[in-house]
N, C-alpha and C positions, 0 to 999 in steps of 0.2 A: 504494500499499499504506500502511497505518497503521503509522507508526514507534512502537516500543516506548519507554517511558520508562525513563531510566537514572539511578540514584541511587548515592550514595557510602555505603558501609557500614563502611569500615575505613581507617585511616590509619596510617602509620609514617614516622618521620623520623630522620635520622642527619646531623647538621649541625655546622658550626663553633661554633655557639651553643647546642647541646643535643643529647644523644644519644638522645632519644626525643621523641615528640609533646608531652608536658608540658613538658619542658626547653626545646624549640624554642620553643614559644608563649610561655613566660615570658621567654625572651630577647628575642623580637620585641617584645612589648609594653613591655618595660623598656629598650629601646634599646640592647642589649648589642652591643659590636663583637667580631667574632670574629678580627680581624686581629692578628697577632703576629709576632715573628721566626721564621724557618723552623728547625724542629728536625730535619727529615727527613735533611738533608744540609748541608754547609758551604757557605752561600750568600755568603760574605763577598766574593767577587769578581764577583758578579752585580749588575747594575744595580738589580734589585729584590731585597730581602733578606728579605722578609716574605710572608705568605700567610694564609689563612683555613684552617687545618689543623683536624682533628678534636682534641678535648681529652679526655685521660683515657679513650681508647678501647683496649680490649684485645680483639681479635677472638676470643681463645680462651675468653672468657666466653660467647660465643655459638655458636661452631663449634669442632668437635674439631680439635686442632692438625694432625693428619695431613691432614684434609680441607681445612682452611684453606690449607695449603701448596700445594694443587693449584689455588688460585684467586688471580687478581690482586686487589689491593685493591678495584678497582671492583666486582668480582663478589662480594667479601665484604660491601662495603656494601649491595649489592642484597639479598643473603641476609638480613642483620640487619634492614634496614628493612622488607622484605616479610614477615618473620616477625612483626614487631609489627603490621603492618597485618592480617594474617591473624588473629592472635589478638583484635585489636580487633573484627573482623567476627563473630568467634565462631560459626564455621560447625561443624556436625556434619559431619565429611568423609564419614562412612558414608553420608549422605543426600544429598551433592552428586553430580550427574550429571557425572562428570569428563570425559566426551566433550563436554560443553557449558561447560567451564571452561578458560580459557586465560590466557596471559601475553603481554603485549606490553611490552617494556622499551627505554628509550632510553639511549644513551650517545654523545656526540660523538666520543670518542677511543678508549674502550675500555681495554685492557690496556697502556697506555703504559709503565709501570714494568717490567712483564715483558719487553717488547721491548727497553727500554734496558738491562736487566741482561744479557740474553742476548747482545746485540751488544757490550756492553762486555766481557763475559767471553771472547767469541771473539777480539775485537781484542787482548786482553792475553795470549792463548795463542800457540802456535807455528804456528797455521794449521790445526791438526787440527780438523775441525768436532765439537765436544762440545757438544751442545745438550740442555738439559732436555726429557725426552719430553713434558712438560706445557706446553712453550713455546707452541705453536699454541692449543691448548685454553684456556689462560689468557689468552692475548692478544686473541682475536677478540671483536668487539663484540657478538655475539649470544649469547655464553655464558651471560650472567647469566640471561636468561630461560630457557635450557636448565636451568640449576641450579634455578631456582625451580619449574619444571613438573616435574622429577624428584622434588623433595622431596615436593610435594603430590599427585603423580600426575595433574596436570591435562593432558588429552590434546586440548583444543580448541586454537583458533588460537594459534600460538607463533612469534613472530619479534622481531628488534630493529629500532629505527628510528634512523637516522643523518641528522641535519640540523643538524649543529654544535650551537649553543646552543639551538635549537629542538626538539632530539631528543626530550626526554621529553614535551614538550607535543604533539608529533606522535603519540607513543605513547598519550598519554591520548585524543586525538581518534579514533585508530584503534580503540582498545579500545571507546570509547563507540559508534562506528559498528558494530561487529561485534555488540554487543549490541542496539542498536536496529533493526537490519536482520533480527535473528532468527537470527544464526549462533552466538550463545552466550548464557548466562544470567549467568555471573560471569567477571570479568576482573581479573587482577593486573595493574597498570600503574604506570608511574612511570619513574624513571631514577637512574643513578648515575654518578659520575666521580671519578677519583683521579689528577689530572694534575699535583699538586704534587710534581714530580720535577725532576731536573736538566734532562731534555730539554723538559719542559712549560714551566718557568720561562725556560730559555734561548730557546726558540722564540718565546714571547710577548714576551720582552724585545727580541728582534731585530726584531720588528714594531713596536716602541715603543707596544705596547697597554697595557702595565702601569703603574700608579702607581709612582713611584720616591721616594715620600715615606718614606724609610727612618728619618728622624728622629721620625716620629709615625705608625707604623702603624695605631693604633686609628682614626684620623680620615682615612686615606688614601681610602677609598671615600666620595666625595662626590657623589652624583647631583645634578644641577641646580645645583651650587654653581659660582660664577664661576671658582674656583681647581682645579676637578677636573682630574685630569692622567692619567686612565686607570683601568682596572678593577683590582680585587684578586682574585687567582686563589683560589678556594675548592674544597672537595671535600665529598663526602658523598652522600646518597641521599634520595629521597623515594618512598614507595610508597602507592597509592591502590587500595582494592578497589571496582570498579564492579560493579553488580548490576542486573538487570532489576527494575523497580519491584514487580511482582506477586510475583516470586520472593523478594524481600526481605521483603515484608509476609506472605507465607504461612508463613515460618519466624520471624516476630516480631523481625526484625533491627533494630538501632538505625540510623536513617537520618540522616546529617548534612545532606544537601542533594540537590539534583537537578543533573545536568549539563544545561544548557540548549542548548548548541550549540558548535561549533568552527569556526574559520576558518583558511584557509591562503592564502598568496600569495608571490610572488617579486618582489624589487626589480628584478631584470634590470638591474643598474647597475654594480656592482663586486664584486670578490671579498671585500673586507673592510669597506668603507666603505658606510654606508646611504645611501639616496636623499636628497639634502640637503633636499627638500621633504617627506620622509615618505611618498612615494607608496605604497610596499609596505606600510608601517605602516598607513596610512589604509585601504587596500584589505583587509587582514587583519581589521581590526576591523569594516568594514562587512559583509564576508562572515560573520563570526562572528554579528553581529546578525541577519543575514538568515536564517541557519541556525536561530537560536533563535526566530525569529519575534517578535523584540522591538524596540522603538523605542530610539533613543539616550536619551531622557528615562527609560527604565525602569532605566538603569545608575546605581548608587550610587557605584561606585568602580572604579578600574583599578590593579592591581599591574603598574606599568610594567616594561618590560625594564630601563630605567634603570641602565646599567652604570657610570656616572661617566665616560664617554668624552666628550670636547668635542663631537664630531659627533653621536653617537648620541642623547644626551639632547635635544638641540635639535630634531633631526628628529622624535623621537617626540613631543615636546610639540606641534610643529606639527601633526602627524598627529591628535592627540586634539582640538585645536581645530577641525580640519576636519571631523571626524566628529561632534562633540558640539555644536558651536556654543556659544550662550550657555550650554547646560546644562553644559559643561565646567567652568564657574566655581562650579557648585553641587555638584560631586563631590569625593570624596576620592581623591587620587592618591598613590601612595606607590612607594618602591623599597626593598624589603627587602634588595637587595644591599648597601646601605649598611651592613648588619650582618653578613650571611653572606658577603659577597663574592660573586663570580660562580662558581657551580658548573657552568658550561658546560652539557653535556648534561643534568645534573641540575636545572638551575635551574628549568625550567618545573614540574617535580614538586613541589619545596619551595615554590615561589611559588604554585602552585594550592592547596596545602595551606594556606598562609597566607591565601589568599582564602575558602577553606571554613571556617576557623576564625574569620575576621572576621564571617561570616555567623552562625556558632553563637553566638559571644560578644558581638556587637555592639560590637566594638573594631577601629579601624584602626591596625595598627602604623606606626610613624614612618618617616619617611626621616631618619636621623640624619646628623650631621656637615655640618649646613648653617651656614655662617658668613656668606657674602656673596652677595647676589642676582646673578644673571647677567642683564644688561640685554637680552640677546638672547633670553631666555625670559620669557614673559607672567608678570608677577608676580601677575596676578589668579587664576592657577591655584593650587588648594590642594594642595600636595605633602605635607601632613601632616609638616611640618619639625619634627624633633627630639623630639616629644612624641606618644604614641599619643592618639587621639581616639575618644571614645565615639559611636557612630552605629548606628542601626538599618540593617542592610545586607540588602537583599533580593537584589540582583543585583550580581556583581562579575566583571570580566573580568581575565584574566592574560595578559600579552604576553610573547613570547619571539622574538627575531631572532637569526639565525645567519649566520656566514661563509658567503658564497655567495649571499647575499640571500634566505635562507629565512626566512619568517615564519609564525608560528603563534600563535593566540589561542584560549583556551578560556573559556567563560562558565559560571559556577556560579549557582545560584539557590536560595532558599528552597523547600522543597517545596510545590508547588502554586501558586507564584507565576504 
C-alpha cells in the first residue's frame, strides 16, 4: 500500500523555560536554565532540593476552576498545551470529520500528585476510607487524551502511551502511523508530566538518579560534561498537531514540516541502566532512518536524550558514532534537557518541538552548562555547547530512552526533502 504523508500543522508548549511556544523557543535559543529551588513543598530534607518547575503559571487563566479541580496537574498541562496547538493549527471544527480525528497522548507517570495526596490523607485519618470521587479519573495515565477528545469532540483513535521517558515519542510515532496508514486524518499528540512532588523527588533520589548540586541548581543539568551527576527533574507538556498532507493543503493550513519516520527498540539489558555500548540507542536510530527511507548522511542534527547521567550520555554518544560514522562529526548534536530539565514522559514532545523549530528557524539550541570535557566522550562531536548555532536544518532526529530499556526516535524533515 502507498503510505500517506504526514505533516505538522500546530504546536503548543508549557515548559520550565516558557509557557507557550514563543517563550519556549526564546528560552531555548538564549540558553535559559529552568532549574531553581523547589517551591511546591518543603524540600529542605531531600537530597535534591531543586527542580525545573513551571514559572508564573496559573491554570485558572486557561481552565475554569471547578473543572481544573477535577484534573491532576499532568492533565491540566495537557489541556493547556493542546489548546495552544489547536489554535495554532487554526481548524474550522465544523468542517473537520471528527470520526477521523483522534488523540494519542503520552505520560510516563500520570497523576502522581493525586495518588500521593489521597494516600497521605487516608494515612492521616482514622482508617475510614474517605477518598475523593475523582481520585481514579484524576490519576490514571490515559485521562489526558480523554479530556482532549471530549473538548474537541474527536471520536477517532484515542489512547495513552506509557514507556517511561519515551512515552510521548511513542505517542507521536503512533499518531504518525495512524494517519499514514489511513485510519485518521488529524491527530493531537504529545505528552505531559507533573512529577515534581514529594513522591517523585523522593523516589528518584532513592535511585540516586538526580543531581544533588543544591549549591548551584541553574548549572546542575550538564549533559556530556565531565562533572555531570544526574538529571534535573522537570515538568510540563508539549502538543503537536499531525495532519495528512493533502488534508492540510486542502484547507490552506500552515505547515511546519513533515514527519519522516519513527523508530523503536529495546535495550533488553537492565531496568534503569542503558546498554553500555549503546546497543538499543543504535538500533532505534537505524530503525528510524530505515522507516524514513533516508541515509545517515541526510541527517543534520540529533536532539539527544542527553539527560546528564554519567552512563546515559556516554552510551548515547557511542551509539551516534556507530550509526553515523564520520558524518557524526559534521552534525549538530544538542541536549535541550540542559535547560528544561528532564520532563520524563513529556520529554519527547517538547524535544521534537525543538527539532521542528530548528528546521523552521535554522537555529540549533545549545547544550548549556558545559565546563569540562569528558575524556570518555569523543571531543570531535559537536554538542553545540553553551551557544546556539545558526545552520540550515533539513533533517533532525529526536531521541528518547526510558527506564525498562524503551527507546524511541522520531525524524522530522523539511517539507518535500
